[in-house]
NUKOL-739482 format. One record per residue (C-alpha): x, y, z; residue number from 0. Coordinates in steps of 0.25 Angstrom, whole numbers. Layout:
// NUKOL-739482
@px:X | py:Y | pz:Z | seq:NUM
...
This chain:
// NUKOL-739482
@px:0 | py:1 | pz:-1 | seq:0
@px:13 | py:8 | pz:2 | seq:1
@px:18 | py:17 | pz:-12 | seq:2
@px:33 | py:16 | pz:-14 | seq:3
@px:43 | py:26 | pz:-20 | seq:4
@px:55 | py:21 | pz:-25 | seq:5
@px:68 | py:31 | pz:-29 | seq:6
@px:77 | py:26 | pz:-39 | seq:7
@px:91 | py:35 | pz:-41 | seq:8
@px:90 | py:36 | pz:-56 | seq:9
@px:79 | py:37 | pz:-66 | seq:10
@px:86 | py:26 | pz:-74 | seq:11
@px:85 | py:16 | pz:-64 | seq:12
@px:70 | py:19 | pz:-62 | seq:13
@px:66 | py:8 | pz:-72 | seq:14
@px:73 | py:-3 | pz:-68 | seq:15
@px:70 | py:-1 | pz:-51 | seq:16
@px:53 | py:1 | pz:-58 | seq:17
@px:54 | py:-14 | pz:-63 | seq:18
@px:60 | py:-20 | pz:-51 | seq:19
@px:49 | py:-12 | pz:-44 | seq:20
@px:39 | py:-17 | pz:-55 | seq:21
@px:41 | py:-31 | pz:-53 | seq:22
@px:37 | py:-31 | pz:-39 | seq:23
@px:26 | py:-21 | pz:-38 | seq:24
@px:21 | py:-22 | pz:-53 | seq:25
@px:12 | py:-11 | pz:-55 | seq:26
@px:16 | py:-3 | pz:-43 | seq:27
@px:28 | py:5 | pz:-48 | seq:28
@px:28 | py:18 | pz:-56 | seq:29
@px:40 | py:25 | pz:-62 | seq:30
@px:41 | py:39 | pz:-61 | seq:31
@px:53 | py:47 | pz:-65 | seq:32
@px:58 | py:59 | pz:-76 | seq:33
@px:60 | py:52 | pz:-87 | seq:34
@px:45 | py:47 | pz:-88 | seq:35
@px:33 | py:54 | pz:-96 | seq:36
@px:27 | py:64 | pz:-89 | seq:37
@px:13 | py:56 | pz:-90 | seq:38
@px:21 | py:43 | pz:-85 | seq:39
@px:27 | py:51 | pz:-72 | seq:40
@px:13 | py:56 | pz:-70 | seq:41
@px:5 | py:43 | pz:-72 | seq:42
@px:16 | py:37 | pz:-62 | seq:43
@px:14 | py:49 | pz:-54 | seq:44
@px:-1 | py:47 | pz:-55 | seq:45
@px:-1 | py:31 | pz:-52 | seq:46
@px:8 | py:33 | pz:-38 | seq:47
@px:-1 | py:45 | pz:-34 | seq:48
@px:-15 | py:36 | pz:-37 | seq:49
@px:-6 | py:24 | pz:-30 | seq:50
@px:-8 | py:15 | pz:-44 | seq:51
@px:7 | py:13 | pz:-40 | seq:52
@px:14 | py:14 | pz:-27 | seq:53
@px:29 | py:12 | pz:-31 | seq:54
@px:36 | py:24 | pz:-37 | seq:55
@px:50 | py:22 | pz:-43 | seq:56
@px:60 | py:34 | pz:-48 | seq:57
@px:71 | py:45 | pz:-45 | seq:58
@px:69 | py:56 | pz:-36 | seq:59
@px:56 | py:61 | pz:-42 | seq:60
@px:49 | py:48 | pz:-37 | seq:61
@px:48 | py:51 | pz:-23 | seq:62
@px:37 | py:62 | pz:-28 | seq:63
@px:28 | py:53 | pz:-34 | seq:64
@px:16 | py:54 | pz:-26 | seq:65
@px:12 | py:41 | pz:-21 | seq:66
@px:1 | py:33 | pz:-11 | seq:67
@px:6 | py:29 | pz:4 | seq:68
@px:20 | py:29 | pz:3 | seq:69
@px:27 | py:19 | pz:9 | seq:70
@px:40 | py:18 | pz:5 | seq:71
@px:52 | py:25 | pz:-1 | seq:72
@px:63 | py:20 | pz:-8 | seq:73
@px:76 | py:28 | pz:-13 | seq:74
@px:84 | py:19 | pz:-20 | seq:75
@px:98 | py:21 | pz:-21 | seq:76
@px:97 | py:35 | pz:-13 | seq:77
@px:112 | py:37 | pz:-13 | seq:78
@px:111 | py:40 | pz:-26 | seq:79
@px:113 | py:57 | pz:-30 | seq:80
@px:103 | py:57 | pz:-40 | seq:81
@px:92 | py:58 | pz:-28 | seq:82
@px:96 | py:71 | pz:-26 | seq:83
@px:87 | py:81 | pz:-32 | seq:84
@px:99 | py:92 | pz:-37 | seq:85
@px:92 | py:99 | pz:-48 | seq:86
@px:80 | py:107 | pz:-49 | seq:87
@px:71 | py:112 | pz:-37 | seq:88
@px:69 | py:105 | pz:-27 | seq:89
@px:84 | py:100 | pz:-24 | seq:90
@px:80 | py:87 | pz:-16 | seq:91
@px:86 | py:73 | pz:-13 | seq:92
@px:76 | py:62 | pz:-15 | seq:93
@px:82 | py:53 | pz:-3 | seq:94
@px:78 | py:64 | pz:8 | seq:95
@px:66 | py:66 | pz:0 | seq:96
@px:62 | py:51 | pz:0 | seq:97
@px:66 | py:50 | pz:13 | seq:98
@px:56 | py:63 | pz:18 | seq:99
@px:46 | py:59 | pz:10 | seq:100
@px:45 | py:45 | pz:16 | seq:101
@px:45 | py:50 | pz:30 | seq:102
@px:35 | py:58 | pz:27 | seq:103
@px:25 | py:47 | pz:20 | seq:104
@px:28 | py:39 | pz:31 | seq:105
@px:37 | py:29 | pz:22 | seq:106
@px:48 | py:22 | pz:20 | seq:107
@px:59 | py:28 | pz:13 | seq:108
@px:70 | py:15 | pz:10 | seq:109
@px:85 | py:24 | pz:5 | seq:110
@px:92 | py:13 | pz:-3 | seq:111
@px:106 | py:11 | pz:-7 | seq:112
@px:118 | py:2 | pz:-8 | seq:113
@px:126 | py:15 | pz:-5 | seq:114
@px:122 | py:20 | pz:5 | seq:115
@px:125 | py:36 | pz:8 | seq:116
@px:132 | py:39 | pz:20 | seq:117
@px:120 | py:50 | pz:26 | seq:118
@px:110 | py:39 | pz:24 | seq:119
@px:120 | py:30 | pz:31 | seq:120
@px:121 | py:38 | pz:43 | seq:121
@px:104 | py:42 | pz:42 | seq:122
@px:104 | py:27 | pz:44 | seq:123
@px:114 | py:26 | pz:57 | seq:124
@px:106 | py:39 | pz:62 | seq:125
@px:93 | py:31 | pz:62 | seq:126
@px:86 | py:42 | pz:53 | seq:127
@px:86 | py:29 | pz:42 | seq:128
@px:86 | py:14 | pz:43 | seq:129
@px:97 | py:6 | pz:34 | seq:130
@px:94 | py:-6 | pz:30 | seq:131
@px:100 | py:-15 | pz:18 | seq:132
@px:96 | py:-24 | pz:10 | seq:133
@px:101 | py:-39 | pz:8 | seq:134
@px:114 | py:-40 | pz:2 | seq:135
@px:116 | py:-43 | pz:-15 | seq:136
@px:125 | py:-57 | pz:-15 | seq:137
@px:138 | py:-56 | pz:-22 | seq:138
@px:150 | py:-62 | pz:-25 | seq:139
@px:164 | py:-59 | pz:-23 | seq:140
@px:172 | py:-63 | pz:-36 | seq:141
@px:188 | py:-63 | pz:-36 | seq:142
@px:192 | py:-58 | pz:-49 | seq:143
@px:206 | py:-61 | pz:-52 | seq:144
@px:218 | py:-52 | pz:-52 | seq:145
@px:218 | py:-42 | pz:-66 | seq:146
@px:204 | py:-46 | pz:-69 | seq:147
@px:199 | py:-32 | pz:-72 | seq:148
@px:214 | py:-28 | pz:-79 | seq:149
@px:211 | py:-41 | pz:-88 | seq:150
@px:196 | py:-40 | pz:-90 | seq:151
@px:192 | py:-26 | pz:-96 | seq:152
@px:175 | py:-23 | pz:-100 | seq:153
């Protein structure tokens, strides 16, 4: 019954994220970003406002899509500098705006990153945020023969 806003740092990452989420939640996902036509953006905006889509995916501007009953905001790769709106007024940082919006809406804000910045880690240690850890992916250490990189050029 709750809505989700899922922010990605770049428009280029939006389609693959939408496809992944649509696979799990068919018919409930709306895509919004500046490379869509005005009509496409308006259609997603209206469907979100009317509760026809409950998951909005897009870059920082997706944060301003009117959703019903907001329950979660995800800021994927929150360390990325593209979340900062430096050109044109108003200047804002989508990460900070997402945290404030979630607090006002009584929602949860998840800041996701494999490489979080120092300030965010500090907030977690001070109790102003909680730190969670995703399950580690399995990996294998390969021992390559000496000189491998010199002799095997791409």
